[in-house]
PLY file of the C-alpha trace (Angstrom):
ply
format ascii 1.0
element vertex 267
property float x
property float y
property float z
element edge 266
property int vertex1
property int vertex2
end_header
-11.89 12.80 -16.19
-13.40 15.01 -13.48
-14.85 11.97 -11.70
-11.50 10.19 -11.74
-9.72 13.23 -10.37
-12.15 13.19 -7.43
-11.46 9.48 -6.91
-7.76 10.27 -6.43
-8.43 12.35 -3.31
-5.98 15.13 -4.18
-5.41 18.26 -2.13
-7.42 21.19 -3.50
-4.42 23.11 -4.78
-2.95 20.11 -6.59
-6.35 19.27 -8.03
-6.66 22.77 -9.49
-3.16 22.64 -10.93
-3.85 19.21 -12.40
-7.02 20.40 -14.14
-5.08 23.24 -15.75
-2.28 20.85 -16.71
-4.70 18.43 -18.34
-6.33 21.18 -20.37
-2.92 22.04 -21.85
-1.68 18.46 -22.43
-4.85 16.39 -22.90
-3.88 14.77 -26.21
-0.47 13.67 -24.91
-1.95 12.43 -21.62
-4.53 10.24 -23.35
-1.90 8.92 -25.76
0.38 7.90 -22.89
-2.51 6.31 -20.97
-3.29 4.19 -24.03
0.38 3.29 -24.35
0.43 2.20 -20.69
-2.59 0.02 -21.33
-0.94 -1.71 -24.29
2.69 -1.90 -23.20
2.93 -1.18 -19.47
3.94 1.87 -17.48
7.63 2.09 -18.39
6.84 4.97 -20.74
6.38 7.15 -17.63
9.96 6.67 -16.43
11.28 9.92 -17.92
8.10 11.98 -17.51
7.69 14.67 -14.86
5.58 13.96 -11.79
2.62 16.03 -12.98
2.46 14.14 -16.27
2.70 10.85 -14.38
-0.22 11.89 -12.21
-2.31 13.01 -15.16
-1.66 9.79 -17.09
-2.54 7.62 -14.09
-5.77 9.57 -13.60
-6.60 9.12 -17.30
-5.86 5.40 -17.02
-8.64 4.94 -14.44
-11.12 4.68 -17.33
-9.53 1.33 -18.20
-9.55 0.26 -14.55
-13.22 1.10 -14.33
-13.89 -1.19 -17.28
-12.04 -4.02 -15.52
-14.06 -3.45 -12.36
-17.32 -3.59 -14.28
-16.32 -6.88 -15.90
-15.50 -8.28 -12.47
-18.71 -6.93 -10.95
-16.86 -4.81 -8.38
-18.67 -1.87 -6.81
-17.55 1.63 -7.78
-17.02 2.50 -4.11
-14.11 0.05 -3.99
-12.66 1.65 -7.11
-12.91 5.06 -5.45
-11.33 3.84 -2.21
-8.55 2.08 -4.07
-7.70 5.10 -6.22
-7.59 7.37 -3.16
-4.07 6.02 -2.58
-2.96 8.28 -5.45
-3.67 11.32 -3.27
-1.68 9.85 -0.38
1.39 9.31 -2.54
1.08 12.78 -4.00
1.12 14.18 -0.45
4.24 12.11 0.23
5.74 13.88 -2.80
4.94 17.34 -1.39
1.97 17.59 -3.79
4.27 18.04 -6.78
2.51 15.24 -8.66
2.95 11.47 -8.58
6.47 10.07 -8.30
5.67 6.54 -7.18
3.79 5.41 -10.29
5.33 1.87 -10.16
3.31 1.31 -6.96
0.09 2.87 -8.28
0.18 0.71 -11.42
-0.86 -2.23 -9.20
-4.08 -0.37 -8.38
-4.68 0.64 -11.98
-4.19 -2.89 -13.34
-6.84 -4.22 -10.90
-4.27 -6.29 -9.04
-4.63 -4.40 -5.75
-7.84 -3.38 -3.98
-8.64 -1.33 -0.89
-11.37 -3.12 1.02
-12.23 -1.39 4.26
-9.12 -0.43 6.23
-6.59 -2.57 4.37
-5.30 -3.08 0.85
-5.06 -6.51 -0.79
-2.70 -7.39 -3.63
-2.60 -10.52 -5.76
0.81 -11.93 -4.87
2.66 -15.01 -6.08
5.35 -15.90 -3.54
8.47 -16.14 -5.67
10.81 -13.94 -3.62
14.15 -15.73 -3.12
14.74 -13.86 0.16
11.76 -15.51 1.89
12.52 -18.36 4.30
10.04 -20.91 2.93
11.13 -23.49 5.50
9.22 -21.40 8.07
6.11 -20.95 5.93
3.09 -23.27 5.54
3.22 -22.92 1.75
5.76 -23.45 -1.01
7.66 -20.99 -3.16
5.52 -20.01 -6.13
2.18 -20.39 -4.36
-0.51 -17.76 -4.87
-1.35 -15.62 -1.85
-2.91 -12.22 -1.16
-0.52 -9.62 0.25
-1.89 -7.21 2.84
-0.75 -3.57 2.72
-1.60 -0.96 5.33
-2.28 2.44 3.74
-1.38 5.47 5.82
-3.76 8.15 6.97
-6.25 6.23 9.13
-6.12 4.77 12.66
-5.12 1.11 12.64
-7.98 -0.23 14.75
-8.09 -3.98 15.30
-11.87 -4.13 14.81
-11.59 -2.33 11.46
-8.86 -4.72 10.33
-10.92 -7.78 11.28
-13.91 -6.39 9.39
-11.68 -5.69 6.40
-10.36 -9.27 6.35
-13.88 -10.70 6.40
-14.93 -8.42 3.55
-11.79 -9.33 1.60
-12.46 -13.05 1.95
-15.95 -12.56 0.50
-14.62 -10.16 -2.14
-12.14 -12.63 -3.64
-14.62 -15.50 -3.51
-17.22 -13.39 -5.30
-15.25 -11.35 -7.82
-12.03 -13.33 -8.40
-13.07 -16.96 -7.79
-10.45 -18.24 -10.23
-7.68 -16.80 -8.07
-7.11 -19.65 -5.63
-5.20 -18.92 -2.42
-5.06 -20.18 1.15
-3.16 -17.41 2.94
-3.11 -13.68 3.43
0.50 -12.56 3.94
2.26 -9.39 5.04
5.86 -8.18 5.44
6.00 -4.94 7.39
7.72 -3.00 10.15
4.32 -3.10 11.86
4.83 -6.84 12.40
8.40 -6.58 13.69
8.78 -9.03 16.55
10.60 -6.58 18.86
8.12 -3.70 18.59
6.78 -4.66 22.01
10.08 -3.53 23.53
9.23 0.13 22.93
5.45 0.18 22.38
2.65 0.09 24.93
0.69 -3.20 25.11
-2.43 -1.27 24.09
-0.75 -0.02 20.91
-2.82 -0.43 17.73
0.29 -1.78 16.04
0.76 -4.56 18.61
-2.95 -5.37 18.40
-2.63 -5.62 14.61
0.22 -8.10 15.05
-2.09 -10.52 16.86
-3.89 -11.23 13.58
-0.78 -12.91 12.15
1.43 -15.91 12.66
4.92 -14.38 12.56
7.23 -16.57 10.47
10.58 -14.79 10.14
12.25 -11.41 10.65
14.46 -9.04 8.67
16.48 -6.66 10.83
16.90 -4.03 8.10
15.61 -0.83 9.69
15.35 1.60 6.75
11.64 1.18 6.07
10.67 1.39 9.75
12.70 4.58 10.19
11.13 6.09 7.07
7.61 5.37 8.28
8.22 6.51 11.86
10.52 9.49 11.34
10.42 10.38 7.65
14.11 9.94 6.88
17.21 8.40 8.38
19.55 10.55 10.52
23.23 9.90 11.10
22.85 10.85 14.76
19.93 9.04 16.44
19.51 11.97 18.84
18.36 14.09 15.90
15.16 12.09 15.41
11.89 13.89 16.20
9.89 13.12 19.35
6.55 14.58 18.28
4.55 11.38 18.85
4.69 8.72 21.55
5.76 6.24 18.86
8.69 8.46 17.87
9.69 8.95 21.51
9.63 5.24 22.22
11.45 4.23 19.04
14.11 6.93 19.47
14.90 5.94 23.07
14.94 2.28 22.05
17.48 2.92 19.26
19.67 5.21 21.39
19.90 2.38 23.92
21.08 -0.03 21.23
17.78 -1.46 19.98
17.24 -2.31 16.31
14.14 -1.80 14.20
13.15 -4.13 11.37
10.41 -6.02 9.57
8.73 -9.36 10.06
6.80 -11.61 7.70
3.47 -12.96 8.87
0.55 -14.92 7.46
-3.13 -15.53 8.16
-4.76 -18.78 6.99
-7.86 -18.05 4.94
-9.62 -20.76 6.96
-9.13 -18.73 10.18
-11.14 -15.74 8.94
0 1
1 2
2 3
3 4
4 5
5 6
6 7
7 8
8 9
9 10
10 11
11 12
12 13
13 14
14 15
15 16
16 17
17 18
18 19
19 20
20 21
21 22
22 23
23 24
24 25
25 26
26 27
27 28
28 29
29 30
30 31
31 32
32 33
33 34
34 35
35 36
36 37
37 38
38 39
39 40
40 41
41 42
42 43
43 44
44 45
45 46
46 47
47 48
48 49
49 50
50 51
51 52
52 53
53 54
54 55
55 56
56 57
57 58
58 59
59 60
60 61
61 62
62 63
63 64
64 65
65 66
66 67
67 68
68 69
69 70
70 71
71 72
72 73
73 74
74 75
75 76
76 77
77 78
78 79
79 80
80 81
81 82
82 83
83 84
84 85
85 86
86 87
87 88
88 89
89 90
90 91
91 92
92 93
93 94
94 95
95 96
96 97
97 98
98 99
99 100
100 101
101 102
102 103
103 104
104 105
105 106
106 107
107 108
108 109
109 110
110 111
111 112
112 113
113 114
114 115
115 116
116 117
117 118
118 119
119 120
120 121
121 122
122 123
123 124
124 125
125 126
126 127
127 128
128 129
129 130
130 131
131 132
132 133
133 134
134 135
135 136
136 137
137 138
138 139
139 140
140 141
141 142
142 143
143 144
144 145
145 146
146 147
147 148
148 149
149 150
150 151
151 152
152 153
153 154
154 155
155 156
156 157
157 158
158 159
159 160
160 161
161 162
162 163
163 164
164 165
165 166
166 167
167 168
168 169
169 170
170 171
171 172
172 173
173 174
174 175
175 176
176 177
177 178
178 179
179 180
180 181
181 182
182 183
183 184
184 185
185 186
186 187
187 188
188 189
189 190
190 191
191 192
192 193
193 194
194 195
195 196
196 197
197 198
198 199
199 200
200 201
201 202
202 203
203 204
204 205
205 206
206 207
207 208
208 209
209 210
210 211
211 212
212 213
213 214
214 215
215 216
216 217
217 218
218 219
219 220
220 221
221 222
222 223
223 224
224 225
225 226
226 227
227 228
228 229
229 230
230 231
231 232
232 233
233 234
234 235
235 236
236 237
237 238
238 239
239 240
240 241
241 242
242 243
243 244
244 245
245 246
246 247
247 248
248 249
249 250
250 251
251 252
252 253
253 254
254 255
255 256
256 257
257 258
258 259
259 260
260 261
261 262
262 263
263 264
264 265
265 266
């Protein structure tokens, strides 16, 4: 368990509290981890955030077995599980609230490879405009996620995509796909109206063919400012991104998300 705790990349204080918590609840934690393995993670719905964290850490033993069967290096397991620490920080280090997201990592359906994360993703969303996509509804793809906490350098992203292409061909050859896809505020088509041309975000956009846009701004505001304010003038201006986005919105601009894709053949 100690190794798996280190994989999670927790803050020192939370790590110490977790170790104490596990020592007092070890039997229950292992029982719930086994239940998650057999029946899914719904049993964590009414648990407190520290128990959720402890159970997810305990579950990594099953993930490690899956990785070994797939021939995946332990370094990728460690990098993938480090997302647990990020989401604990987002929860003020009170434990893990967002276990529905972390279950993707634990079930070996999402992998961090270099700068980016890659999730097995069957395109069945009814909200997608498939008339603007080069593939049909129901087709298998790989969804790109951008974990927080590191600079979004174009060169790192390109390297990550190349590694991911090799990764899936080597370790998951039965999973056939032709496109990497992404829906994010980072791809929003109007970001150039308040960002500098040299922005890492705008450089990241150049990797994708942008297919369609959703003008819902809640996720962009959450990622840029933390939470939505009734009065736009109340938004922080600590970073250049915040300053630009705030001025843009005060002047009537809208934030949103766009959906983009990258043909596997182009990598």
